[in-house]
N, C-alpha and C positions, 0 to 999 in steps of 0.2 A: 334163401340168401342169408349169409352170416355177416352181421355188421361188425366192424372193427371196434375196439374199445374207444378209439378217438372219435369215431363217428357217433357212437352211442352217447358220448359225453356232450357232443355238439347238440344232439337232439334234446337231451335233458336241459341244457342251458336255454335253448329256444322255448321249451315248454314252460320253464320257470318265468321267462320274460313275459310270455303271453298271460300267465296267471297274474303276475304282478301288475301289468298294465290294466288288466280288466278290473282289478280291485282298487286302482288308484283313486277314481272319483269318490268311492265310498269312504276310503281312508281319509281323503282330504276333508270331506264333510264332517267326519267324526272327530277330527282334531281341531276344528274351529268352532268354539262355543257360540251359540246365539245367531249363527248364520245358516240360513236354510238354502241349500243348493239343490235344485230339482231339475235335473236334465238340462241345465243351462237355460232354463225357461226365461229368466229375467236377466241373468248376469252373464256377460261375455268374458271368459277368461282365456286370453291368448295362450297358446301352447308355449310360445317363446316370445319374450318381449325384450328387445335389446335396449338398454338404458341409453338415454340421450346424453351426449357429452356437453360440457360447458362451451367448448369450441363451436359445436353445432348450434347451441342456443344463441351465441353471439352472431353467428353467420346467418341464421335463418329467421330470427325473431322479427326483424323489420319487414319480412315478406309473408307474415302470417296475419290474417284477420279472422275475426269471429263474425259470421253472418248466417242468419237463418238456422240457428241452433247447431252450427257446425263450424269447424276451423277449415279455412281454405287458403290456398296460396294466392297471393295478390298478382295482378298483371305484371307488376315490376319484378316479382320473383320469377315468373316465367321468362322474363326477358333477360334477367341478370344471372340466374343460376345455371350451372351446367346440367346436362342431361342426368348425370350421375347424382348430383345434388338434388335435383327435382325428384328423382325416383326415391331417394332416401327420405326427403322431407315428406313426400306424399305417403310413404309407408308408415311414418310416424303418425301423421294426421289421421290415416285410416284407422289405426288402433285407438287413438284418442276419441275420434268421432263415434266409434263403436261403443266405447265406454260411456260416452255422453248419452247415447241412445239407450243404453241399459239403465243409466241413472233415471232417465225420464220414465221408462217402463216401471222401474222399481218404485218411484215416488207415486205413480198412479195406483200401485197395488198396496201401498203402505200409508195408512192415514197419518202416521206420526212423522213422516218425512216430506219435505218439499225442496224444490230447487228454484234458484233465480239467477239471472245473468247480471254480473257485475263487471263491466268493462270487458276485459279479455279473459274472464274466468267464469265457469259455471260453479255456483255455490250450492252445496248440498248440506241441508240442515235437518236435524232431528228435533222436533218441537219439545218433546218431553225431556230432552237432555240439554236444551239450550233456551234460555230466556233472552229474547232479542233486546229487551229493555235494560239488561244488566250491563253496565260498562265493564270493560276488560280490567280496569283497576280493582274491581271487586273480586276478581278471581278468574276472569276469562270466560270464553265461550267454546262450544264444541261445533266444528263444522269442517267440511272438506271443500277446498277450491280446486277445480280441475283447470289446469292451464294446458297449452298444446304440448308441452314438454314434460309435464309431471304433475305432482300433487302438492298443494299447500295445506298442511294439516293444522287445524287449531284445536288445542286440547286445554280444557279448563284446569285450574289448580285442584278443584274437588275431584275431577275425574282422575288426574294423575295420582292423587293420594289414595284413591279407593279402587282403582282398576286392578283386576287380577292378571290373568295371562295376556289380556289385551282388552280392547274396547271396539265395538262396532259403532261407527258414526255414519248414519244414513246407509247402512249396509256395507260400508267399507271397513274391513278388519285391520285395526292398527295394533300390532303386537307390542307387548310391554317391553320387550328387548329393544325395539326401536326407540321407544320413549326414554328408556334408561340411557341409551347411547346419546340421545339428544341432551338430556339433563346433565350428563357428564361433561359435555362441552361448555355448559354454563356453570359448572363447578358445584352442582347441588345434586341431591338424591330426591326420590319421590316424596318422602316424608317431610322434606323441607320446602316443598312447593307452596308458595303463597300467591303466585301469579300464574296465569295460563301461559303456554308457550306456542310458538308457531314453528313447524318443521317443514322444510321444503325438501322433497325427494325427487330424484330423477327416475320416476316410475309411475306408471298408470295401470291400475288393476284393482280388482275387488278385494284381493288379499295381498297386503303389502308384506314383502319378505322382511325377515328380521334384520338381515344384513344389507339391505338396499342402500346404495350410496346416498348420503345426506348432502344436500347442497348448502343449506344454511339453517341455523337455529337462532331464535330470538324470543324475547318475552312479548306477550301481547300488550 
């Protein structure tokens, strides 16, 4: 059987895609310093995570509670939201709860990290990077707060001034590009940081994309 040139080209493209996809996990691990990814043993990385919109936060927020280490839809939410809205909200909470579950497993396997519940957020802290007794006015703290719709990232002034390509806080990789974008909205650069900052992003995941939408930035 003789294949046409067009058919041969299609076969070649398909083979290239297979090779690329097979190498993707190793490539990801190689490009993220200080983060160990081993067959998704501890960290759940969704293949696709659609960011939550501000409109959805406004609509859904009053119908979400945190109970028994997971976010749930309240009875009022089941009564007031449409079927389509319930499906969308539950899909968001499923991803968030999977991330929280991974945080719990990660802290169990890492002596330097721990988490605690603070109202409607799961707070992830690295002890060697964060002194809980130092006030934010001294330079800030490092921690990650997980809300149902995204992450609230606390980064100290010292970390801002000394970070390289990024920093891992409790196993969550925060890229320098994201921090630089946040600092720009405050009118400063990393070398000028004397106070820590808080960045809110519409995203939940172990590796925060460089260009993820930023909800807000403020000083600690």
